[in-house]
MILUMVO-460431 format. One line per field, with one value per residue (C-alpha): residue in one letter; x, y, z. Coordinates in pm, whole numbers, plus 50000, padded with zeros to 5 digits. Layout:
! residues N
residuo	[A:...]
X	[X:...]
Y	[Y:...]
Z	[Z:...]
This chain:
! residues 291
residuo	[M:T:D:H:Q:G:E:F:D:S:V:T:G:R:S:T:T:G:H:E:W:D:G:I:K:E:L:N:T:P:L:P:R:W:W:V:I:T:F:Y:L:T:I:I:W:A:I:G:Y:W:I:V:Y:P:A:W:P:L:I:S:S:N:T:R:G:L:L:G:Y:S:T:R:A:N:L:A:V:E:L:A:N:L:E:A:L:R:G:E:K:M:A:A:L:A:A:A:P:L:A:E:I:E:K:D:P:A:L:L:A:L:A:R:A:K:G:R:T:V:F:G:D:N:C:A:P:C:H:G:S:G:A:A:G:A:K:G:Y:P:N:L:N:D:D:E:W:L:W:G:G:T:L:E:Q:I:M:Q:T:I:Q:Y:G:A:R:S:G:H:A:K:T:H:E:G:Q:M:L:A:F:G:K:D:G:V:L:K:A:D:E:I:V:T:V:A:N:Y:V:R:S:L:S:G:L:S:T:R:K:G:Y:D:A:A:R:G:A:K:I:F:A:D:N:C:V:A:C:H:G:D:G:G:K:G:N:Q:E:L:G:A:P:N:L:T:D:Q:I:W:L:Y:G:S:D:E:A:T:L:I:E:T:I:S:Q:G:R:A:G:V:M:P:A:W:E:G:R:L:D:P:A:T:I:K:A:M:A:V:Y:V:H:S:L:G:G:G:K]
X	[13540:13906:14079:14427:14437:14738:14823:14907:14725:14969:14781:14725:15003:14752:14681:14373:14128:14183:13847:13814:13518:13555:13897:13816:13996:13866:14113:14170:14132:14105:13840:13933:14075:13824:13528:13650:13679:13344:13198:13337:13233:12884:12891:13033:12746:12484:12600:12618:12262:12145:12271:12169:11834:11526:11601:11543:11188:11097:10789:10559:10764:11130:11453:11449:11810:12030:11866:11506:11424:11089:10951:10595:10642:10775:10469:10239:10405:10376:10011:09947:10124:09909:09587:09691:09732:09393:09237:09089:08947:08817:08651:08459:08357:08232:08017:07883:07546:07561:07356:07589:07915:07823:07748:08086:08376:08637:08442:08338:08701:08830:08531:08586:08970:08923:08633:08824:09123:08904:08681:09008:09128:08798:08544:08726:08777:08400:08268:08586:08824:08582:08287:08130:08058:08065:07835:07670:07822:07619:07728:07734:07765:07410:07074:06942:06979:06863:06840:06817:07063:07028:07317:07131:07048:07388:07545:07308:07392:07772:07715:07497:07555:07304:07245:07572:07453:07436:07120:07039:07131:06911:06762:06568:06668:06552:06371:06462:06139:06272:06490:06203:05962:05733:05743:05781:06052:05806:05682:06018:06092:05777:05801:06174:06053:05801:06064:06260:05951:05922:06258:06158:06389:06312:06127:06124:05911:05571:05598:05264:05262:04931:05049:05383:05197:04981:05279:05447:05129:05094:05468:05666:05440:05467:05834:05888:05549:05266:05477:05803:05941:06100:06079:06376:06247:06288:06595:06392:06545:06348:06295:06214:06534:06758:07000:07081:07291:07358:07257:06952:06995:06728:06967:07071:06719:06612:06906:06814:06442:06534:06810:06743:07009:07143:07461:07626:07741:07969:07870:08148:08034:08298:08573:08576:08517:08206:08385:08550:08205:08066:08338:08281:07917:07979:08233:07993:07707:07932:08004:07712:07456:07343:07001]
Y	[26589:26468:26416:26574:26600:26787:26974:27341:27622:27789:28112:28137:27913:27737:27372:27228:26986:26762:26835:26991:27080:27194:27311:27502:27376:27391:27559:27411:27750:27729:27938:28273:28212:28477:28285:27955:28100:28266:27933:27756:28029:28001:27621:27691:27954:27713:27445:27695:27812:27463:27419:27746:27819:27588:27429:27059:26926:26628:26392:26630:26939:27057:27101:27379:27493:27611:27967:27822:28125:28148:28433:28294:28252:28606:28738:28534:28696:29042:28985:28857:29161:29377:29212:29249:29624:29639:29406:29666:29858:29532:29432:29769:29703:29369:29475:29795:29749:29780:30101:30264:30194:30425:30697:30669:30814:30612:30281:30365:30434:30107:29892:30048:29989:29636:29567:29683:29445:29154:29218:29232:28907:28713:28888:29072:28746:28735:29090:29279:29502:29796:29572:29649:29276:29089:28827:28611:28836:29133:29488:29607:29975:30015:30017:29683:29398:29040:28991:29338:29615:29734:29682:29389:29231:29256:29112:28826:28751:28768:28541:28272:28303:28207:27837:27770:27477:27670:27600:27976:28040:28222:27933:28087:27998:28046:27735:27566:27590:27441:27169:27064:27059:27317:27546:27464:27632:27882:27969:28040:28256:28452:28515:28606:28894:28980:29020:29229:29460:29508:29704:29882:29682:29591:29273:29019:29113:28941:28885:28812:29054:28911:28568:28662:28832:28526:28297:28518:28536:28175:28092:28393:28619:28392:28504:28815:28980:29109:29395:29209:29411:29120:28979:29017:28749:28491:28655:28713:29013:29332:29274:29629:29815:29732:29570:29216:28965:28738:28965:29107:28995:28753:28447:28486:28522:28216:28020:28152:28059:27722:27615:27811:27987:27886:28077:28022:28290:28120:28137:28331:28249:28011:28140:28500:28605:28804:29136:29088:29008:29302:29531:29383:29437:29808:29824:29694:29915:30226:30157:30360:30098:30021:30122]
Z	[51644:51715:52039:52105:52474:52618:52305:52321:52133:51908:51927:52306:52417:52649:52674:52531:52645:52340:52195:51855:51646:51286:51355:51667:51981:52334:52557:52902:53081:53469:53637:53795:54156:54283:54133:54288:54619:54611:54497:54782:55033:54911:54989:55328:55383:55265:55519:55791:55709:55714:56066:56215:56051:55987:55648:55572:55543:55744:55731:55916:56007:55941:56096:56357:56341:56625:56626:56579:56375:56203:56026:56059:56434:56460:56269:56505:56804:56649:56579:56934:57074:56854:56959:57326:57274:57100:57359:57578:57277:57114:57432:57444:57083:57163:57457:57269:57106:56723:56709:56973:56788:56492:56758:56917:56708:56871:56848:56490:56375:56538:56386:56037:56052:56184:55953:55649:55719:55783:55474:55251:55381:55381:55162:54888:54676:54618:54660:54529:54733:54691:54761:54425:54377:54052:53862:54135:54409:54552:54536:54888:54801:54678:54871:54739:54984:54945:55313:55441:55488:55844:56084:56251:55919:55786:56104:56086:55724:55812:56110:55961:55583:55317:55237:55426:55633:55954:56150:56135:55777:55518:55314:55020:54675:54308:54187:53870:53670:53351:53495:53732:53465:53612:53303:52934:52720:52546:52899:53022:52736:52775:53152:53105:52875:53123:53399:53161:53119:53485:53469:53165:52943:52583:52505:52214:51912:51941:52318:52488:52782:52907:52898:53078:53353:53413:53424:53665:53877:53886:53964:54088:54282:54599:54642:54434:54523:54299:54137:54137:54434:54602:54951:55193:55434:55140:54979:54676:54471:54360:53977:53918:54019:53731:53970:53866:54040:53738:53466:53276:52910:52796:52765:53132:53256:53073:53227:53573:53540:53385:53618:53934:54152:54482:54555:54892:55144:55407:55778:55962:56313:56445:56188:56329:56696:56781:56797:56450:56283:56470:56333:55987:55995:56090:55815:55544:55669:55638:55277:55185:55103:55459:55570]
């Protein structure tokens, strides 16, 4: 690179910057006037924006600006106005017994609309937007409920959760028979195949059904019942309905029996107001799986 600052290019007649690379000279071409004006206008606009609107972050907040405008504050006002409009209806919803809500078309429509919105905001991340569930998260559309599917039972579960730490929460859990040394590895494989047989699933070749039944009777009947039909008071699932929370393949069942399961359903009491919890219970019950 050579430096010939101030020279003129013979082809264009314009001055150069003095920089040249491999015989190519850099022209000293000024920016278009319209571009320069626009650039300075954007700077002026930015300074004005900083002054008029909230902009600069501070240690614990931000500058408020001359207008004090805030989309978040406006949204809060709009939501408050909406709640005020709904206030009378929500008060009626809060006062109505659960069973009466589903008999009143107006209250039912309000509860389902409110419940759908709250479900989407708080429950869909685990149960899915359509409440079809996922591995470890129950499907709320079917007729199988770990803790019961009546309106009252659903509301209780939403209020207090499962293993949530709330004083009234559901506490049952699947024990870790392998991790705690209750069953040996071969016993776990055997009882896993027995559990599969309860749902009519295929079992391992050479599996000892009689031994599996005995291991099940000695260790599992207390929660799941003699026929493996489950126990809602303990949150013990029905093992005969082919509905599996974590999966029905042998490897998954062995993992479940060995390591146990203790999924957590959060308690929404204190996070949501009573009327909202009631609306969500009605919405979940109306999905089709409620009893």
